KEFI-195140 format. One line per 5 residues: number of its first residue (from 1); their letters; for each residue x, y, z of C-alpha. Coordinates in nm, 3 decimals, m for minus. Layout:
NUM> A> X,Y,Z ~ ...
***
This chain:
1> MDAED> 3.047,m0.198,1.890 ~ 2.928,m0.556,1.869 ~ 2.798,m0.733,1.559 ~ 2.434,m0.673,1.651 ~ 2.490,m0.298,1.684
6> LVAMY> 2.675,m0.293,1.353 ~ 2.389,m0.472,1.177 ~ 2.137,m0.229,1.327 ~ 2.348,0.068,1.219 ~ 2.378,m0.057,0.861
11> AAQAK> 2.006,m0.140,0.850 ~ 1.920,0.214,0.961 ~ 2.156,0.364,0.702 ~ 2.013,0.145,0.426 ~ 1.655,0.236,0.525
16> ASMEE> 1.737,0.608,0.528 ~ 1.906,0.580,0.189 ~ 1.609,0.395,0.036 ~ 1.363,0.647,0.178 ~ 1.569,0.935,0.042
21> EANKR> 1.580,0.778,m0.304 ~ 1.209,0.699,m0.296 ~ 1.126,1.057,m0.199 ~ 1.345,1.192,m0.482 ~ 1.167,0.971,m0.734
26> LEASL> 0.825,1.075,m0.608 ~ 0.914,1.444,m0.610 ~ 1.034,1.413,m0.969 ~ 0.720,1.242,m1.095 ~ 0.431,1.390,m0.894
31> DPEEE> 0.259,1.727,m0.895 ~ 0.306,1.851,m0.536 ~ m0.003,2.075,m0.542 ~ m0.227,1.793,m0.664 ~ m0.079,1.551,m0.410
36> ERLRN> m0.144,1.800,m0.131 ~ m0.503,1.847,m0.251 ~ m0.556,1.471,m0.259 ~ m0.400,1.420,0.087 ~ m0.638,1.682,0.228
41> LPLSD> m0.945,1.544,0.049 ~ m1.153,1.351,0.304 ~ m1.162,0.986,0.198 ~ m1.530,0.964,0.286 ~ m1.595,1.244,0.033
46> AAGTP> m1.373,1.081,m0.230 ~ m1.529,0.733,m0.194 ~ m1.719,0.643,m0.508 ~ m1.551,0.911,m0.719 ~ m1.256,0.899,m0.961
51> HFVPA> m1.052,1.076,m0.688 ~ m1.074,0.787,m0.441 ~ m0.774,0.577,m0.551 ~ m0.556,0.886,m0.618 ~ m0.645,1.009,m0.266
56> LLARL> m0.542,0.670,m0.124 ~ m0.218,0.676,m0.323 ~ m0.142,1.028,m0.199 ~ m0.147,0.892,0.157 ~ 0.121,0.631,0.085
61> GTVRA> 0.482,0.682,0.188 ~ 0.787,0.529,0.023 ~ 0.592,0.223,m0.095 ~ 0.435,0.462,m0.347 ~ 0.771,0.489,m0.526
66> ALDGH> 0.777,0.112,m0.571 ~ 0.423,0.108,m0.706 ~ 0.477,0.400,m0.944 ~ 0.827,0.299,m1.047 ~ 0.736,m0.058,m1.130
71> GGGIK> 0.415,0.005,m1.321 ~ 0.178,m0.105,m1.048 ~ m0.104,0.041,m0.852 ~ m0.398,m0.030,m0.630 ~ m0.770,m0.062,m0.682
76> ATQYE> m1.045,m0.048,m0.424 ~ m1.257,m0.360,m0.471 ~ m1.480,m0.283,m0.173 ~ m1.517,m0.005,0.080 ~ m1.759,0.097,0.349
81> VTSEG> m1.776,0.422,0.537 ~ m1.857,0.328,0.897 ~ m1.882,0.523,1.221 ~ m1.532,0.396,1.306 ~ m1.386,0.503,0.972
86> LDLVL> m1.325,0.357,0.630 ~ m1.320,m0.021,0.594 ~ m1.123,m0.098,0.277 ~ m1.053,m0.401,0.062 ~ m0.782,m0.336,m0.196
91> DLTGA> m0.622,m0.526,m0.482 ~ m0.292,m0.466,m0.660 ~ m0.288,m0.379,m1.028 ~ m0.037,m0.378,m1.311 ~ 0.312,m0.514,m1.261
96> CVSCG> 0.260,m0.547,m0.885 ~ 0.038,m0.850,m0.936 ~ 0.243,m1.163,m0.858 ~ 0.564,m0.965,m0.799 ~ 0.809,m1.127,m0.560
101> AAPGT> 0.815,m0.806,m0.355 ~ 0.436,m0.808,m0.311 ~ 0.444,m0.910,0.059 ~ 0.650,m0.602,0.143 ~ 0.436,m0.386,m0.082
106> LQGIK> 0.118,m0.508,0.086 ~ 0.265,m0.446,0.430 ~ 0.374,m0.096,0.329 ~ 0.032,m0.010,0.188 ~ m0.141,m0.145,0.500
111> ADLEA> 0.089,0.042,0.741 ~ 0.063,0.372,0.553 ~ m0.314,0.367,0.506 ~ m0.397,0.242,0.855 ~ m0.186,0.530,0.989
116> DPEVH> m0.444,0.764,0.836 ~ m0.708,0.851,1.099 ~ m0.987,0.807,0.843 ~ m0.899,0.442,0.776 ~ m1.036,0.195,1.029
121> RLRFD> m0.934,m0.131,0.862 ~ m0.754,m0.243,0.549 ~ m0.767,m0.588,0.398 ~ m0.678,m0.726,0.057 ~ m0.893,m0.904,m0.197
126> RVLLD> m0.835,m1.279,m0.186 ~ m0.835,m1.288,m0.568 ~ m0.484,m1.143,m0.545 ~ m0.363,m1.475,m0.406 ~ m0.466,m1.648,m0.730
131> SFDDL> m0.195,m1.458,m0.917 ~ 0.083,m1.623,m0.715 ~ 0.228,m1.970,m0.750 ~ 0.196,m2.207,m0.453 ~ 0.525,m2.098,m0.298
136> GRDFI> 0.444,m1.726,m0.329 ~ 0.093,m1.777,m0.193 ~ 0.221,m1.979,0.104 ~ 0.487,m1.716,0.174 ~ 0.241,m1.425,0.171
141> LAHGN> m0.005,m1.610,0.392 ~ 0.266,m1.707,0.640 ~ 0.473,m1.388,0.646 ~ 0.269,m1.111,0.484 ~ 0.107,m0.986,0.806
146> VEFVH> m0.199,m0.882,0.604 ~ m0.551,m1.019,0.585 ~ m0.720,m1.145,0.270 ~ m1.096,m1.159,0.223 ~ m1.325,m1.288,m0.048
151> VGADA> m1.518,m1.013,m0.222 ~ m1.809,m1.185,m0.391 ~ m2.045,m1.053,m0.653 ~ m2.304,m1.002,m0.379 ~ m2.068,m0.807,m0.152
***
């Protein structure tokens, strides 16, 4: 086994361990029946109701454990139900705002929600960038692999 194979093996083990721990934390803190109901609730039906963000959260994978465990969350700043699916603009809330792990959190949210067949596109509110210092903002823009848009008062 060469060094590259060893690194890949350890990376896979670490990922599996983190996913297992995240799932344990979620199972301990969430009501499985309510989560199932929210996962099955069509997002187009939930849009505009108090169930919308919980339904989005219910569709998240292990990134949900980071959000819940660190006192953060998401908020939908704009959404549109189109013929192609839901076009979302989200923002982070709570402790997730300006966190050093935000680029990974944003990527996890994007990957999980865009995997849902009801979600056509996911972007993030540009106002989120204002919560980071210059270095954090430059890092997210260069390496975050997510798109930011301005959501104006007229949007």
